[in-house]
PDBQT receptor file of N, H, CA, C and O in Angstrom, charges set to zero:
ATOM      1  N   MET A   1       0.841  -1.173   0.000  1.00  0.00    +0.000 N 
ATOM      2  CA  MET A   1       0.000   0.000   0.000  1.00  0.00    +0.000 C 
ATOM      3  C   MET A   1       0.889   1.240   0.000  1.00  0.00    +0.000 C 
ATOM      4  O   MET A   1       1.830   1.330   0.788  1.00  0.00    +0.000 OA
ATOM      5  N   ALA A   2       0.604   2.163  -0.852  1.00  0.00    +0.000 N 
ATOM      6  H   ALA A   2      -0.161   2.090  -1.492  1.00  0.00    +0.000 HD
ATOM      7  CA  ALA A   2       1.401   3.378  -0.982  1.00  0.00    +0.000 C 
ATOM      8  C   ALA A   2       1.156   4.313   0.202  1.00  0.00    +0.000 C 
ATOM      9  O   ALA A   2       0.085   4.313   0.809  1.00  0.00    +0.000 OA
ATOM     10  N   SER A   3       2.169   5.099   0.506  1.00  0.00    +0.000 N 
ATOM     11  H   SER A   3       3.039   5.099   0.013  1.00  0.00    +0.000 HD
ATOM     12  CA  SER A   3       2.045   6.129   1.525  1.00  0.00    +0.000 C 
ATOM     13  C   SER A   3       2.555   7.440   0.931  1.00  0.00    +0.000 C 
ATOM     14  O   SER A   3       2.960   7.485  -0.231  1.00  0.00    +0.000 OA
ATOM     15  N   LEU A   4       2.533   8.489   1.720  1.00  0.00    +0.000 N 
ATOM     16  H   LEU A   4       2.204   8.453   2.664  1.00  0.00    +0.000 HD
ATOM     17  CA  LEU A   4       2.996   9.789   1.251  1.00  0.00    +0.000 C 
ATOM     18  C   LEU A   4       4.175  10.254   2.088  1.00  0.00    +0.000 C 
ATOM     19  O   LEU A   4       4.285   9.944   3.274  1.00  0.00    +0.000 OA
ATOM     20  N   TYR A   5       5.050  11.004   1.439  1.00  0.00    +0.000 N 
ATOM     21  H   TYR A   5       4.961  11.255   0.476  1.00  0.00    +0.000 HD
ATOM     22  CA  TYR A   5       6.187  11.631   2.119  1.00  0.00    +0.000 C 
ATOM     23  C   TYR A   5       6.076  13.127   1.856  1.00  0.00    +0.000 C 
ATOM     24  O   TYR A   5       5.983  13.548   0.703  1.00  0.00    +0.000 OA
ATOM     25  N   LYS A   6       6.086  13.923   2.902  1.00  0.00    +0.000 N 
ATOM     26  H   LYS A   6       6.162  13.581   3.838  1.00  0.00    +0.000 HD
ATOM     27  CA  LYS A   6       6.036  15.383   2.770  1.00  0.00    +0.000 C 
ATOM     28  C   LYS A   6       7.454  15.925   2.811  1.00  0.00    +0.000 C 
ATOM     29  O   LYS A   6       8.173  15.726   3.790  1.00  0.00    +0.000 OA
ATOM     30  N   THR A   7       7.855  16.607   1.750  1.00  0.00    +0.000 N 
ATOM     31  H   THR A   7       7.271  16.769   0.954  1.00  0.00    +0.000 HD
ATOM     32  CA  THR A   7       9.220  17.116   1.675  1.00  0.00    +0.000 C 
ATOM     33  C   THR A   7       9.446  18.255   2.660  1.00  0.00    +0.000 C 
ATOM     34  O   THR A   7       8.537  18.996   3.033  1.00  0.00    +0.000 OA
ATOM     35  N   VAL A   8      10.704  18.353   3.057  1.00  0.00    +0.000 N 
ATOM     36  H   VAL A   8      11.443  17.751   2.754  1.00  0.00    +0.000 HD
ATOM     37  CA  VAL A   8      11.168  19.514   3.814  1.00  0.00    +0.000 C 
ATOM     38  C   VAL A   8      12.134  20.261   2.905  1.00  0.00    +0.000 C 
ATOM     39  O   VAL A   8      12.734  19.668   2.008  1.00  0.00    +0.000 OA
ATOM     40  N   SER A   9      12.280  21.526   3.130  1.00  0.00    +0.000 N 
ATOM     41  H   SER A   9      11.793  22.007   3.859  1.00  0.00    +0.000 HD
ATOM     42  CA  SER A   9      13.147  22.342   2.293  1.00  0.00    +0.000 C 
ATOM     43  C   SER A   9      14.558  21.754   2.249  1.00  0.00    +0.000 C 
ATOM     44  O   SER A   9      15.161  21.485   3.288  1.00  0.00    +0.000 OA
ATOM     45  N   GLY A  10      15.068  21.562   1.050  1.00  0.00    +0.000 N 
ATOM     46  H   GLY A  10      14.578  21.782   0.207  1.00  0.00    +0.000 HD
ATOM     47  CA  GLY A  10      16.413  21.027   0.876  1.00  0.00    +0.000 C 
ATOM     48  C   GLY A  10      16.467  19.534   0.602  1.00  0.00    +0.000 C 
ATOM     49  O   GLY A  10      17.539  19.006   0.307  1.00  0.00    +0.000 OA
ATOM     50  N   ASP A  11      15.329  18.836   0.691  1.00  0.00    +0.000 N 
ATOM     51  H   ASP A  11      14.458  19.265   0.930  1.00  0.00    +0.000 HD
ATOM     52  CA  ASP A  11      15.313  17.405   0.354  1.00  0.00    +0.000 C 
ATOM     53  C   ASP A  11      15.773  17.186  -1.084  1.00  0.00    +0.000 C 
ATOM     54  O   ASP A  11      15.489  18.001  -1.962  1.00  0.00    +0.000 OA
ATOM     55  N   ILE A  12      16.471  16.103  -1.318  1.00  0.00    +0.000 N 
ATOM     56  H   ILE A  12      16.701  15.441  -0.604  1.00  0.00    +0.000 HD
ATOM     57  CA  ILE A  12      16.838  15.691  -2.674  1.00  0.00    +0.000 C 
ATOM     58  C   ILE A  12      16.441  14.226  -2.834  1.00  0.00    +0.000 C 
ATOM     59  O   ILE A  12      16.243  13.513  -1.850  1.00  0.00    +0.000 OA
ATOM     60  N   TRP A  13      16.328  13.789  -4.081  1.00  0.00    +0.000 N 
ATOM     61  H   TRP A  13      16.488  14.368  -4.880  1.00  0.00    +0.000 HD
ATOM     62  CA  TRP A  13      15.806  12.456  -4.381  1.00  0.00    +0.000 C 
ATOM     63  C   TRP A  13      16.528  11.338  -3.629  1.00  0.00    +0.000 C 
ATOM     64  O   TRP A  13      15.883  10.491  -3.011  1.00  0.00    +0.000 OA
ATOM     65  N   ASP A  14      17.850  11.332  -3.677  1.00  0.00    +0.000 N 
ATOM     66  H   ASP A  14      18.373  12.020  -4.179  1.00  0.00    +0.000 HD
ATOM     67  CA  ASP A  14      18.564  10.215  -3.059  1.00  0.00    +0.000 C 
ATOM     68  C   ASP A  14      18.467  10.223  -1.532  1.00  0.00    +0.000 C 
ATOM     69  O   ASP A  14      18.477   9.160  -0.911  1.00  0.00    +0.000 OA
ATOM     70  N   LYS A  15      18.375  11.389  -0.928  1.00  0.00    +0.000 N 
ATOM     71  H   LYS A  15      18.367  12.252  -1.432  1.00  0.00    +0.000 HD
ATOM     72  CA  LYS A  15      18.186  11.471   0.526  1.00  0.00    +0.000 C 
ATOM     73  C   LYS A  15      16.826  10.898   0.909  1.00  0.00    +0.000 C 
ATOM     74  O   LYS A  15      16.706  10.171   1.895  1.00  0.00    +0.000 OA
ATOM     75  N   ILE A  16      15.808  11.228   0.127  1.00  0.00    +0.000 N 
ATOM     76  H   ILE A  16      15.906  11.819  -0.674  1.00  0.00    +0.000 HD
ATOM     77  CA  ILE A  16      14.464  10.715   0.409  1.00  0.00    +0.000 C 
ATOM     78  C   ILE A  16      14.435   9.201   0.237  1.00  0.00    +0.000 C 
ATOM     79  O   ILE A  16      13.877   8.493   1.075  1.00  0.00    +0.000 OA
ATOM     80  N   ALA A  17      15.036   8.697  -0.846  1.00  0.00    +0.000 N 
ATOM     81  H   ALA A  17      15.490   9.272  -1.527  1.00  0.00    +0.000 HD
ATOM     82  CA  ALA A  17      15.083   7.244  -1.071  1.00  0.00    +0.000 C 
ATOM     83  C   ALA A  17      15.776   6.541   0.090  1.00  0.00    +0.000 C 
ATOM     84  O   ALA A  17      15.313   5.494   0.541  1.00  0.00    +0.000 OA
ATOM     85  N   LYS A  18      16.868   7.097   0.574  1.00  0.00    +0.000 N 
ATOM     86  H   LYS A  18      17.244   7.948   0.208  1.00  0.00    +0.000 HD
ATOM     87  CA  LYS A  18      17.583   6.507   1.716  1.00  0.00    +0.000 C 
ATOM     88  C   LYS A  18      16.700   6.500   2.954  1.00  0.00    +0.000 C 
ATOM     89  O   LYS A  18      16.675   5.520   3.698  1.00  0.00    +0.000 OA
ATOM     90  N   GLU A  19      15.980   7.584   3.174  1.00  0.00    +0.000 N 
ATOM     91  H   GLU A  19      16.000   8.380   2.570  1.00  0.00    +0.000 HD
ATOM     92  CA  GLU A  19      15.133   7.696   4.360  1.00  0.00    +0.000 C 
ATOM     93  C   GLU A  19      13.944   6.725   4.313  1.00  0.00    +0.000 C 
ATOM     94  O   GLU A  19      13.638   6.071   5.311  1.00  0.00    +0.000 OA
ATOM     95  N   VAL A  20      13.276   6.631   3.161  1.00  0.00    +0.000 N 
ATOM     96  H   VAL A  20      13.525   7.161   2.350  1.00  0.00    +0.000 HD
ATOM     97  CA  VAL A  20      12.049   5.822   3.118  1.00  0.00    +0.000 C 
ATOM     98  C   VAL A  20      12.282   4.361   2.740  1.00  0.00    +0.000 C 
ATOM     99  O   VAL A  20      11.508   3.490   3.139  1.00  0.00    +0.000 OA
ATOM    100  N   TYR A  21      13.343   4.082   1.973  1.00  0.00    +0.000 N 
ATOM    101  H   TYR A  21      13.972   4.789   1.649  1.00  0.00    +0.000 HD
ATOM    102  CA  TYR A  21      13.611   2.710   1.528  1.00  0.00    +0.000 C 
ATOM    103  C   TYR A  21      14.876   2.101   2.134  1.00  0.00    +0.000 C 
ATOM    104  O   TYR A  21      15.120   0.901   2.005  1.00  0.00    +0.000 OA
ATOM    105  N   GLY A  22      15.673   2.936   2.792  1.00  0.00    +0.000 N 
ATOM    106  H   GLY A  22      15.475   3.910   2.897  1.00  0.00    +0.000 HD
ATOM    107  CA  GLY A  22      16.875   2.427   3.435  1.00  0.00    +0.000 C 
ATOM    108  C   GLY A  22      18.106   2.414   2.558  1.00  0.00    +0.000 C 
ATOM    109  O   GLY A  22      19.175   1.992   3.000  1.00  0.00    +0.000 OA
ATOM    110  N   SER A  23      17.976   2.874   1.306  1.00  0.00    +0.000 N 
ATOM    111  H   SER A  23      17.108   3.217   0.947  1.00  0.00    +0.000 HD
ATOM    112  CA  SER A  23      19.121   2.874   0.401  1.00  0.00    +0.000 C 
ATOM    113  C   SER A  23      18.907   3.868  -0.738  1.00  0.00    +0.000 C 
ATOM    114  O   SER A  23      17.800   4.024  -1.253  1.00  0.00    +0.000 OA
ATOM    115  N   GLU A  24      19.987   4.529  -1.111  1.00  0.00    +0.000 N 
ATOM    116  H   GLU A  24      20.886   4.403  -0.692  1.00  0.00    +0.000 HD
ATOM    117  CA  GLU A  24      19.935   5.443  -2.251  1.00  0.00    +0.000 C 
ATOM    118  C   GLU A  24      19.729   4.698  -3.567  1.00  0.00    +0.000 C 
ATOM    119  O   GLU A  24      19.372   5.306  -4.575  1.00  0.00    +0.000 OA
ATOM    120  N   SER A  25      19.950   3.402  -3.562  1.00  0.00    +0.000 N 
ATOM    121  H   SER A  25      20.241   2.907  -2.742  1.00  0.00    +0.000 HD
ATOM    122  CA  SER A  25      19.811   2.626  -4.801  1.00  0.00    +0.000 C 
ATOM    123  C   SER A  25      18.361   2.583  -5.295  1.00  0.00    +0.000 C 
ATOM    124  O   SER A  25      18.112   2.152  -6.421  1.00  0.00    +0.000 OA
ATOM    125  N   TYR A  26      17.409   3.017  -4.480  1.00  0.00    +0.000 N 
ATOM    126  H   TYR A  26      17.611   3.367  -3.565  1.00  0.00    +0.000 HD
ATOM    127  CA  TYR A  26      16.000   3.051  -4.886  1.00  0.00    +0.000 C 
ATOM    128  C   TYR A  26      15.578   4.422  -5.407  1.00  0.00    +0.000 C 
ATOM    129  O   TYR A  26      14.387   4.675  -5.583  1.00  0.00    +0.000 OA
ATOM    130  N   THR A  27      16.537   5.306  -5.654  1.00  0.00    +0.000 N 
ATOM    131  H   THR A  27      17.505   5.100  -5.511  1.00  0.00    +0.000 HD
ATOM    132  CA  THR A  27      16.226   6.643  -6.155  1.00  0.00    +0.000 C 
ATOM    133  C   THR A  27      15.452   6.583  -7.460  1.00  0.00    +0.000 C 
ATOM    134  O   THR A  27      14.466   7.303  -7.617  1.00  0.00    +0.000 OA
ATOM    135  N   SER A  28      15.868   5.751  -8.394  1.00  0.00    +0.000 N 
ATOM    136  H   SER A  28      16.669   5.167  -8.266  1.00  0.00    +0.000 HD
ATOM    137  CA  SER A  28      15.170   5.646  -9.689  1.00  0.00    +0.000 C 
ATOM    138  C   SER A  28      13.742   5.150  -9.511  1.00  0.00    +0.000 C 
ATOM    139  O   SER A  28      12.836   5.617 -10.202  1.00  0.00    +0.000 OA
ATOM    140  N   PHE A  29      13.529   4.212  -8.598  1.00  0.00    +0.000 N 
ATOM    141  H   PHE A  29      14.265   3.832  -8.037  1.00  0.00    +0.000 HD
ATOM    142  CA  PHE A  29      12.193   3.697  -8.305  1.00  0.00    +0.000 C 
ATOM    143  C   PHE A  29      11.312   4.815  -7.750  1.00  0.00    +0.000 C 
ATOM    144  O   PHE A  29      10.158   4.955  -8.156  1.00  0.00    +0.000 OA
ATOM    145  N   LEU A  30      11.845   5.600  -6.836  1.00  0.00    +0.000 N 
ATOM    146  H   LEU A  30      12.782   5.486  -6.506  1.00  0.00    +0.000 HD
ATOM    147  CA  LEU A  30      11.121   6.724  -6.265  1.00  0.00    +0.000 C 
ATOM    148  C   LEU A  30      10.765   7.741  -7.347  1.00  0.00    +0.000 C 
ATOM    149  O   LEU A  30       9.632   8.217  -7.409  1.00  0.00    +0.000 OA
ATOM    150  N   MET A  31      11.722   8.068  -8.186  1.00  0.00    +0.000 N 
ATOM    151  H   MET A  31      12.643   7.681  -8.136  1.00  0.00    +0.000 HD
ATOM    152  CA  MET A  31      11.488   9.041  -9.257  1.00  0.00    +0.000 C 
ATOM    153  C   MET A  31      10.460   8.539 -10.267  1.00  0.00    +0.000 C 
ATOM    154  O   MET A  31       9.623   9.309 -10.737  1.00  0.00    +0.000 OA
ATOM    155  N   ALA A  32      10.518   7.270 -10.598  1.00  0.00    +0.000 N 
ATOM    156  H   ALA A  32      11.198   6.644 -10.216  1.00  0.00    +0.000 HD
ATOM    157  CA  ALA A  32       9.571   6.692 -11.555  1.00  0.00    +0.000 C 
ATOM    158  C   ALA A  32       8.136   6.771 -11.040  1.00  0.00    +0.000 C 
ATOM    159  O   ALA A  32       7.195   6.857 -11.830  1.00  0.00    +0.000 OA
ATOM    160  N   ASN A  33       7.970   6.742  -9.732  1.00  0.00    +0.000 N 
ATOM    161  H   ASN A  33       8.734   6.673  -9.091  1.00  0.00    +0.000 HD
ATOM    162  CA  ASN A  33       6.634   6.806  -9.151  1.00  0.00    +0.000 C 
ATOM    163  C   ASN A  33       6.167   8.220  -8.834  1.00  0.00    +0.000 C 
ATOM    164  O   ASN A  33       5.079   8.416  -8.292  1.00  0.00    +0.000 OA
ATOM    165  N   ASN A  34       6.993   9.201  -9.175  1.00  0.00    +0.000 N 
ATOM    166  H   ASN A  34       7.876   9.041  -9.615  1.00  0.00    +0.000 HD
ATOM    167  CA  ASN A  34       6.649  10.608  -8.928  1.00  0.00    +0.000 C 
ATOM    168  C   ASN A  34       7.064  11.472 -10.116  1.00  0.00    +0.000 C 
ATOM    169  O   ASN A  34       7.731  12.493  -9.951  1.00  0.00    +0.000 OA
ATOM    170  N   GLN A  35       6.669  11.057 -11.293  1.00  0.00    +0.000 N 
ATOM    171  H   GLN A  35       6.127  10.227 -11.426  1.00  0.00    +0.000 HD
ATOM    172  CA  GLN A  35       7.090  11.712 -12.530  1.00  0.00    +0.000 C 
ATOM    173  C   GLN A  35       6.745  13.196 -12.610  1.00  0.00    +0.000 C 
ATOM    174  O   GLN A  35       7.474  13.961 -13.242  1.00  0.00    +0.000 OA
ATOM    175  N   LYS A  36       5.652  13.615 -11.985  1.00  0.00    +0.000 N 
ATOM    176  H   LYS A  36       5.060  12.993 -11.472  1.00  0.00    +0.000 HD
ATOM    177  CA  LYS A  36       5.285  15.031 -12.122  1.00  0.00    +0.000 C 
ATOM    178  C   LYS A  36       6.252  15.962 -11.391  1.00  0.00    +0.000 C 
ATOM    179  O   LYS A  36       6.212  17.175 -11.594  1.00  0.00    +0.000 OA
ATOM    180  N   TYR A  37       7.118  15.409 -10.548  1.00  0.00    +0.000 N 
ATOM    181  H   TYR A  37       7.151  14.423 -10.383  1.00  0.00    +0.000 HD
ATOM    182  CA  TYR A  37       8.109  16.214  -9.834  1.00  0.00    +0.000 C 
ATOM    183  C   TYR A  37       9.527  15.974 -10.350  1.00  0.00    +0.000 C 
ATOM    184  O   TYR A  37      10.497  16.374  -9.705  1.00  0.00    +0.000 OA
ATOM    185  N   ILE A  38       9.651  15.337 -11.483  1.00  0.00    +0.000 N 
ATOM    186  H   ILE A  38       8.863  15.011 -12.006  1.00  0.00    +0.000 HD
ATOM    187  CA  ILE A  38      10.950  14.913 -11.999  1.00  0.00    +0.000 C 
ATOM    188  C   ILE A  38      11.902  16.090 -12.267  1.00  0.00    +0.000 C 
ATOM    189  O   ILE A  38      13.118  15.901 -12.274  1.00  0.00    +0.000 OA
ATOM    190  N   ASP A  39      11.375  17.281 -12.483  1.00  0.00    +0.000 N 
ATOM    191  H   ASP A  39      10.387  17.434 -12.477  1.00  0.00    +0.000 HD
ATOM    192  CA  ASP A  39      12.234  18.437 -12.754  1.00  0.00    +0.000 C 
ATOM    193  C   ASP A  39      12.871  19.027 -11.498  1.00  0.00    +0.000 C 
ATOM    194  O   ASP A  39      13.743  19.891 -11.592  1.00  0.00    +0.000 OA
ATOM    195  N   TYR A  40      12.444  18.570 -10.335  1.00  0.00    +0.000 N 
ATOM    196  H   TYR A  40      11.736  17.868 -10.258  1.00  0.00    +0.000 HD
ATOM    197  CA  TYR A  40      13.039  19.055  -9.093  1.00  0.00    +0.000 C 
ATOM    198  C   TYR A  40      14.353  18.331  -8.832  1.00  0.00    +0.000 C 
ATOM    199  O   TYR A  40      14.454  17.114  -8.989  1.00  0.00    +0.000 OA
ATOM    200  N   PHE A  41      15.349  19.099  -8.432  1.00  0.00    +0.000 N 
ATOM    201  H   PHE A  41      15.267  20.088  -8.305  1.00  0.00    +0.000 HD
ATOM    202  CA  PHE A  41      16.596  18.522  -7.937  1.00  0.00    +0.000 C 
ATOM    203  C   PHE A  41      16.635  18.697  -6.418  1.00  0.00    +0.000 C 
ATOM    204  O   PHE A  41      16.913  17.759  -5.670  1.00  0.00    +0.000 OA
ATOM    205  N   ILE A  42      16.347  19.932  -5.986  1.00  0.00    +0.000 N 
ATOM    206  H   ILE A  42      16.121  20.694  -6.594  1.00  0.00    +0.000 HD
ATOM    207  CA  ILE A  42      16.226  20.237  -4.564  1.00  0.00    +0.000 C 
ATOM    208  C   ILE A  42      14.781  20.655  -4.322  1.00  0.00    +0.000 C 
ATOM    209  O   ILE A  42      14.275  21.577  -4.962  1.00  0.00    +0.000 OA
ATOM    210  N   PHE A  43      14.127  19.969  -3.393  1.00  0.00    +0.000 N 
ATOM    211  H   PHE A  43      14.539  19.221  -2.873  1.00  0.00    +0.000 HD
ATOM    212  CA  PHE A  43      12.717  20.220  -3.151  1.00  0.00    +0.000 C 
ATOM    213  C   PHE A  43      12.483  21.364  -2.181  1.00  0.00    +0.000 C 
ATOM    214  O   PHE A  43      13.261  21.570  -1.249  1.00  0.00    +0.000 OA
ATOM    215  N   PRO A  44      11.390  22.117  -2.408  1.00  0.00    +0.000 N 
ATOM    216  CA  PRO A  44      10.925  23.041  -1.385  1.00  0.00    +0.000 C 
ATOM    217  C   PRO A  44      10.120  22.240  -0.355  1.00  0.00    +0.000 C 
ATOM    218  O   PRO A  44       9.859  21.055  -0.561  1.00  0.00    +0.000 OA
ATOM    219  N   ALA A  45       9.738  22.860   0.713  1.00  0.00    +0.000 N 
ATOM    220  H   ALA A  45       9.950  23.823   0.880  1.00  0.00    +0.000 HD
ATOM    221  CA  ALA A  45       8.923  22.185   1.725  1.00  0.00    +0.000 C 
ATOM    222  C   ALA A  45       7.488  22.024   1.231  1.00  0.00    +0.000 C 
ATOM    223  O   ALA A  45       6.977  22.861   0.486  1.00  0.00    +0.000 OA
ATOM    224  N   GLY A  46       6.848  20.935   1.657  1.00  0.00    +0.000 N 
ATOM    225  H   GLY A  46       7.264  20.255   2.262  1.00  0.00    +0.000 HD
ATOM    226  CA  GLY A  46       5.415  20.787   1.454  1.00  0.00    +0.000 C 
ATOM    227  C   GLY A  46       4.940  20.034   0.225  1.00  0.00    +0.000 C 
ATOM    228  O   GLY A  46       3.742  20.027  -0.056  1.00  0.00    +0.000 OA
ATOM    229  N   ILE A  47       5.833  19.405  -0.509  1.00  0.00    +0.000 N 
ATOM    230  H   ILE A  47       6.806  19.411  -0.280  1.00  0.00    +0.000 HD
ATOM    231  CA  ILE A  47       5.412  18.583  -1.650  1.00  0.00    +0.000 C 
ATOM    232  C   ILE A  47       5.200  17.155  -1.153  1.00  0.00    +0.000 C 
ATOM    233  O   ILE A  47       6.022  16.616  -0.412  1.00  0.00    +0.000 OA
ATOM    234  N   TYR A  48       4.101  16.557  -1.565  1.00  0.00    +0.000 N 
ATOM    235  H   TYR A  48       3.434  16.995  -2.167  1.00  0.00    +0.000 HD
ATOM    236  CA  TYR A  48       3.800  15.189  -1.158  1.00  0.00    +0.000 C 
ATOM    237  C   TYR A  48       4.203  14.216  -2.259  1.00  0.00    +0.000 C 
ATOM    238  O   TYR A  48       3.661  14.259  -3.364  1.00  0.00    +0.000 OA
ATOM    239  N   LEU A  49       5.141  13.352  -1.958  1.00  0.00    +0.000 N 
ATOM    240  H   LEU A  49       5.581  13.317  -1.061  1.00  0.00    +0.000 HD
ATOM    241  CA  LEU A  49       5.586  12.321  -2.890  1.00  0.00    +0.000 C 
ATOM    242  C   LEU A  49       4.911  11.006  -2.538  1.00  0.00    +0.000 C 
ATOM    243  O   LEU A  49       4.694  10.699  -1.366  1.00  0.00    +0.000 OA
ATOM    244  N   THR A  50       4.583  10.237  -3.564  1.00  0.00    +0.000 N 
ATOM    245  H   THR A  50       4.760  10.487  -4.516  1.00  0.00    +0.000 HD
ATOM    246  CA  THR A  50       4.004   8.916  -3.356  1.00  0.00    +0.000 C 
ATOM    247  C   THR A  50       5.120   7.923  -3.094  1.00  0.00    +0.000 C 
ATOM    248  O   THR A  50       6.077   7.829  -3.863  1.00  0.00    +0.000 OA
ATOM    249  N   ILE A  51       4.991   7.186  -2.008  1.00  0.00    +0.000 N 
ATOM    250  H   ILE A  51       4.214   7.261  -1.384  1.00  0.00    +0.000 HD
ATOM    251  CA  ILE A  51       5.981   6.174  -1.632  1.00  0.00    +0.000 C 
ATOM    252  C   ILE A  51       5.338   4.806  -1.841  1.00  0.00    +0.000 C 
ATOM    253  O   ILE A  51       4.592   4.317  -0.992  1.00  0.00    +0.000 OA
ATOM    254  N   GLU A  52       5.638   4.208  -2.971  1.00  0.00    +0.000 N 
ATOM    255  H   GLU A  52       6.243   4.606  -3.661  1.00  0.00    +0.000 HD
ATOM    256  CA  GLU A  52       5.100   2.887  -3.298  1.00  0.00    +0.000 C 
ATOM    257  C   GLU A  52       5.895   1.818  -2.562  1.00  0.00    +0.000 C 
ATOM    258  O   GLU A  52       7.081   1.991  -2.282  1.00  0.00    +0.000 OA
ATOM    259  N   ASP A  53       5.225   0.710  -2.252  1.00  0.00    +0.000 N 
ATOM    260  H   ASP A  53       4.261   0.570  -2.480  1.00  0.00    +0.000 HD
ATOM    261  CA  ASP A  53       5.925  -0.431  -1.680  1.00  0.00    +0.000 C 
ATOM    262  C   ASP A  53       6.917  -0.968  -2.697  1.00  0.00    +0.000 C 
ATOM    263  O   ASP A  53       6.646  -0.983  -3.897  1.00  0.00    +0.000 OA
ATOM    264  N   LEU A  54       8.054  -1.403  -2.213  1.00  0.00    +0.000 N 
ATOM    265  H   LEU A  54       8.275  -1.391  -1.238  1.00  0.00    +0.000 HD
ATOM    266  CA  LEU A  54       9.051  -1.994  -3.110  1.00  0.00    +0.000 C 
ATOM    267  C   LEU A  54       8.528  -3.323  -3.634  1.00  0.00    +0.000 C 
ATOM    268  O   LEU A  54       7.871  -4.063  -2.902  1.00  0.00    +0.000 OA
ATOM    269  N   PRO A  55       8.814  -3.630  -4.893  1.00  0.00    +0.000 N 
ATOM    270  CA  PRO A  55       8.401  -4.942  -5.410  1.00  0.00    +0.000 C 
ATOM    271  C   PRO A  55       9.201  -6.035  -4.707  1.00  0.00    +0.000 C 
ATOM    272  O   PRO A  55      10.346  -5.829  -4.305  1.00  0.00    +0.000 OA
ATOM    273  N   GLU A  56       8.580  -7.189  -4.569  1.00  0.00    +0.000 N 
ATOM    274  H   GLU A  56       7.649  -7.356  -4.895  1.00  0.00    +0.000 HD
ATOM    275  CA  GLU A  56       9.285  -8.310  -3.944  1.00  0.00    +0.000 C 
ATOM    276  C   GLU A  56      10.402  -8.768  -4.855  1.00  0.00    +0.000 C 
ATOM    277  O   GLU A  56      10.232  -8.883  -6.068  1.00  0.00    +0.000 OA
ATOM    278  N   GLU A  57      11.544  -9.028  -4.249  1.00  0.00    +0.000 N 
ATOM    279  H   GLU A  57      11.682  -8.936  -3.263  1.00  0.00    +0.000 HD
ATOM    280  CA  GLU A  57      12.682  -9.511  -5.025  1.00  0.00    +0.000 C 
ATOM    281  C   GLU A  57      12.472 -10.974  -5.372  1.00  0.00    +0.000 C 
ATOM    282  O   GLU A  57      12.078 -11.782  -4.532  1.00  0.00    +0.000 OA
ATOM    283  N   GLU A  58      12.741 -11.291  -6.622  1.00  0.00    +0.000 N 
ATOM    284  H   GLU A  58      13.061 -10.634  -7.305  1.00  0.00    +0.000 HD
ATOM    285  CA  GLU A  58      12.606 -12.673  -7.047  1.00  0.00    +0.000 C 
ATOM    286  C   GLU A  58      13.880 -13.433  -6.697  1.00  0.00    +0.000 C 
ATOM    287  O   GLU A  58      14.993 -12.958  -6.919  1.00  0.00    +0.000 OA
ATOM    288  N   SER A  59      13.685 -14.605  -6.153  1.00  0.00    +0.000 N 
ATOM    289  H   SER A  59      12.781 -14.991  -5.972  1.00  0.00    +0.000 HD
ATOM    290  CA  SER A  59      14.820 -15.431  -5.792  1.00  0.00    +0.000 C 
ATOM    291  C   SER A  59      15.361 -16.140  -7.027  1.00  0.00    +0.000 C 
ATOM    292  O   SER A  59      14.601 -16.543  -7.907  1.00  0.00    +0.000 OA
ATOM    293  N   THR A  60      16.663 -16.287  -7.081  1.00  0.00    +0.000 N 
ATOM    294  H   THR A  60      17.281 -15.959  -6.366  1.00  0.00    +0.000 HD
ATOM    295  CA  THR A  60      17.287 -17.047  -8.182  1.00  0.00    +0.000 C 
ATOM    296  C   THR A  60      17.575 -18.473  -7.769  1.00  0.00    +0.000 C 
ATOM    297  O   THR A  60      18.132 -19.251  -8.543  1.00  0.00    +0.000 OA
ATOM    298  N   LEU A  61      17.194 -18.817  -6.544  1.00  0.00    +0.000 N 
ATOM    299  H   LEU A  61      16.741 -18.185  -5.916  1.00  0.00    +0.000 HD
ATOM    300  CA  LEU A  61      17.405 -20.181  -6.059  1.00  0.00    +0.000 C 
ATOM    301  C   LEU A  61      16.300 -21.107  -6.582  1.00  0.00    +0.000 C 
ATOM    302  O   LEU A  61      15.170 -20.666  -6.794  1.00  0.00    +0.000 OA
ATOM    303  N   PRO A  62      16.619 -22.370  -6.786  1.00  0.00    +0.000 N 
ATOM    304  CA  PRO A  62      15.562 -23.325  -7.155  1.00  0.00    +0.000 C 
ATOM    305  C   PRO A  62      14.564 -23.443  -5.998  1.00  0.00    +0.000 C 
ATOM    306  O   PRO A  62      14.910 -23.185  -4.845  1.00  0.00    +0.000 OA
ATOM    307  N   GLU A  63      13.334 -23.830  -6.310  1.00  0.00    +0.000 N 
ATOM    308  H   GLU A  63      13.053 -24.039  -7.246  1.00  0.00    +0.000 HD
ATOM    309  CA  GLU A  63      12.278 -23.910  -5.299  1.00  0.00    +0.000 C 
ATOM    310  C   GLU A  63      12.681 -24.719  -4.084  1.00  0.00    +0.000 C 
ATOM    311  O   GLU A  63      12.391 -24.329  -2.953  1.00  0.00    +0.000 OA
ATOM    312  N   TRP A  64      13.344 -25.836  -4.303  1.00  0.00    +0.000 N 
ATOM    313  H   TRP A  64      13.579 -26.153  -5.221  1.00  0.00    +0.000 HD
ATOM    314  CA  TRP A  64      13.682 -26.713  -3.193  1.00  0.00    +0.000 C 
ATOM    315  C   TRP A  64      14.721 -26.106  -2.244  1.00  0.00    +0.000 C 
ATOM    316  O   TRP A  64      14.915 -26.623  -1.143  1.00  0.00    +0.000 OA
ATOM    317  N   ARG A  65      15.395 -25.019  -2.646  1.00  0.00    +0.000 N 
ATOM    318  H   ARG A  65      15.238 -24.599  -3.540  1.00  0.00    +0.000 HD
ATOM    319  CA  ARG A  65      16.399 -24.379  -1.797  1.00  0.00    +0.000 C 
ATOM    320  C   ARG A  65      15.872 -23.116  -1.129  1.00  0.00    +0.000 C 
ATOM    321  O   ARG A  65      16.581 -22.509  -0.327  1.00  0.00    +0.000 OA
ATOM    322  N   GLN A  66      14.663 -22.713  -1.437  1.00  0.00    +0.000 N 
ATOM    323  H   GLN A  66      14.088 -23.206  -2.089  1.00  0.00    +0.000 HD
ATOM    324  CA  GLN A  66      14.120 -21.485  -0.874  1.00  0.00    +0.000 C 
ATOM    325  C   GLN A  66      13.560 -21.696   0.499  1.00  0.00    +0.000 C 
ATOM    326  O   GLN A  66      13.061 -20.754   1.114  1.00  0.00    +0.000 OA
TER     327      GLN A  66
């Protein structure tokens, strides 16, 4: 279930990804789910970003090893 993140002045994409997902590596995922704000590099306060749940990672192990 998606939630919302309210920006504070000075927020940037990778900082938000680290805060909500635990890693900057999810920056592209965050940006893809908030396309209307894609032109922002540094956010002003008060913008609500949609925080989608991360997709489940698929295992590369055979079923019997999972």
